[in-house]
N, C-alpha and C positions, 0 to 999 in steps of 0.2 A: 636237187635233184633225187629222184626216188627210184630205186631198181628194188626188185623180188628175186627169190629164192631160186635156182634153175632150178626147174624139175627133171631135170633128165638127170644131172650131176648128182639130186635125191635120189635118182630111180637106184644109180648106183653105187651108192652109199646102202642102199638097204638091203642090194641083191644077197641071192640065197645061202647055203651053207657049206658050201665048196669053199675050202681055204687056201691059198697058196702062202706057202712060206718062203719070203724074201730073204734069203743069205746075201747078207750085204757085202759091195768089193765081187763079187762074185759073178751076182746075173743068177745064178741059179732059181729054179723056183720046184717044190717041194708040195701033193700035194697029202695033207694031212687030215684027219676030221677029230675036229674040237667042237662044244658047246660054243653056242655064239654069246660072249660075255655082257654085250649091248641089247638088250628088250629094243623090240622095233620101236616101241610105244615111245621109248625115253630117245630115241634116235629124232623122231619127228617130233617131239616137244623141246628140244635138244635146237636142231636143226631150224624152226619155228620163232625161238626166240630170237636166236642170233639173225632172223631176216627181219625181223623185228627190229632190234636194235639197231641194223643199216641202216632202214629206211624211217630213222627218228632222227629225234634233233642233237642227240647227243654231240659231244665232241668226239674226235676220232681215237683221243687217247682212252678216254671212258668206253667206249663200243671198243676198241683192243683191249680192254684190262676185265669186259665181260665175258670176251670169243676166249680168253686163254683159261678164267675162271669157269663156264659153262662146260669147258674141254675138258677141262682136267676133274670135274666132277662124271660126266658120262663117263668116259674115259678110265676112271679109276687110277688116275696119273697122280704120283707127287709132284712132277713138275713138271708143266706146260709152257714151254717159251716161243717166245715169235721175235723175229730175228727180221731186219729190213734192210735194205739193199740201198746205202748211201752215195749214192749215183756221182757227187760229185770228188770223196775220196775212194772211190770206187774197192767197199768193203761193206760186211754184214755188218750192225751194230745190235744187240737187244732191244727191244722195243716196248716190249711187253711180254708181264707173266705173273702167276697168284701168288708165285711163293713171296715169306718176306725174308730170309735168308738173304744175309748179308756177302756172304762168300757167291750165292750167285746171281745179287744184285751189281760185282762189281763190275764196271767198265773193260769193256774189252771190245777187239772186231777183229773180224776174219774175215779174208782175203777170198775171190774167188777160188776153188778148187784146195782151199786151204780147210782141215779139220774135217767134222760131217758136215758143219751146216757149206761148207765153202763146196766140196764132194757133191750135196744134194742139189745146189741148186745149180752147178755145173753140169751135171748129167741130166737133169730137169726130172730125173727118178727118185720115189721113194726110197728110201734105205734104211734096215730094219737091223737094229745089232742085240744081239742075246748078251752079253756083258761088257758093257763100256769100257772096264779097267782090261779086259784083254784086247780091246780093238787099236790095231795102229791109227786108226784115221782119227780115233777118240784124244784131243790135245790134253783135258784138263780131270786125270785120274784121280788126283788126289784132291780137288775137290768134291769129285763125283764120292770118293771113299769116303769124305769127310760128311757128306750129303747123304748117305747108302741108297746114290743112284746106280743100279745094274743095268736091264734093260731098255730099250730109246729106237722109239719109231722114229722118223724126221723124215719131213716130205714138202717139197715146194708149193711157193706159192704162186701163180702164173693168173696173169691178165694179159687180152691180148698177145701170144703168143710170147710172152714177157715174165720170165723170172725177176719178183721183185722181194723176196724176201722168203725164208723157209719156217715154217712150225714144226717144234721138237715135240713130244711126250714120253717122259721116262715114268718107270716104274722103281719100284723100290725091291721087288722081289725078281728072279728068271722070269719071264715072260716072252708066251711069242703071239704074237698081234693076231688077229685072224682076218681075215680077205676085208669082213664088214668094218670090222675096226681100221682098218687101211683106208677103204677108200671114206668112209667117216671122214678122218681125218681130214683125208685130200679137199673132199665139199669146204669140211670149215675152213681150211688155207685158202680155196681158192674165193670163198666167200670175205674173205678177210680182206683180201688181194683187192676185191670189188669195193670194197669199202674205201681201201686209201687211194684207189684209182679214181674214182668220184670227188673224193675230198682235194686229191690233187687239182684235178680237172671244175672243181666248183671255185679253188683259189685262185687258179692261175684265170678264170673268166672273168671274177672280181678286178683282180687287177687289172686284167684289160678294158674293164669298163670305166675305173677310176682313173686309169690315161688318156680314152677317149673323153672324161669326162674334164680331166684337167686341159686339154688342149682347148677344148671349146671356151673355156673360162680363160686362156690366156688368149685366143683370138681376140672372144669378144672383147677383153681388156686392150689389147692393139690397138682394135679398131675404134675405142675411146682416145687413146692417144690421139692417134695419127686425126683426129676428127677436132681433138679439143688443144691440142699442142704443135698440129701443122706437122706431125711427126712421116716420115718415111716408114710404111711396113720393116723394113731392119733395121730402123734407131730406136722404134715402137718396142720391138722383143729386144732390143739388146739394156736398155732403159728397167723392163721387168727382171731383165736376169741380171744386170748391176744392184737393182734394188734386193734382190733375192740373196744376192750376196753378201751385201752389208748389213742384211739384218738376221740373215745365218733362219731366213725361212723359205717355204717353196714359194714356187712360181706359181703353184694355183693359187697361194695366199694372198701373194704380192695380189693377183691379177681379182681374188675377190673383192680384197680390198679398193681397188681403184674403180670396181663395179656399183660396189655398195658407194662409194664418195660420189661416182657419176648420178644416182638415182635419187640423192639427199638434195 
C-alpha cells in the first residue's frame, strides 16, 4: 500500500515566522520573534525524503530509523527518539532513535500520563521543556545529566484520531523551539504514524488472506476424504485435526499433503 505526504500538513509545517512559545504543563502562549532555524528548502527536502521512505519497500524498522536520523539532522538535535504504544501492555516503549548511547537505549516503559511521553500522549498536545533537569514530569534526570540533554520538544503521533506514539527531540543547550520547528516535528510524527498504521494494516490483511487460503485447502481436503474414505464432513475434519496434532504440523500442511496425494 502506497501513500503520499499530506500537503495540508506540509503547509502547516512551513508557515510564517511568528512563533509561539509552548510552556510545558501550563498551556500558556507568548509571542516572541526569533529567526527560523530550519531553512525552507531543507524542510521540503527532509519531508520529501521521509515521504519517499514511507512509500518504499523498506522494512518498518528501517523507515523509523531513517525518520529519526533525518529529523535529528534537520532539527539540529542531539537525540531524537520515537516511542510507540504497546496496546497489549498499555504502555509506551522506545522503538527508534539515532543515538548509540547505551544509557538511552536501555529498555524502559512509560504508562499513559506518566512522564513527558505519557503526558503528551494523554493530552494529545505538544510539550516544550526548557530544561529537563528542572521539570517535574521528566523522570530520567540522571540519564539526561550524563548525556548532556537540556531542552526537549515532545509531540504526539496521531493517525485517525488515535495516538499511537510520541516523538521526542532533545538539544544539548537551552533552546526554545520555533513554531515552524514544532509544526515540522508534528508533521514528521504524523507521517511516521501513517507508516506504522499502514504496515499494521498490510500485516493484518496478509494474515486474513492466509487464513482464508488455509480454510479453502482444509475444505478441499475434507471433500477428498469424504469421497475417498466415505467419511462424514465432521469425521473428515476431525481426522485432519487429529493428524495435525499427532504430527505437530498445521492443518494447512496436512490438507496440502492430502490434496497432493490425491493428485498423484
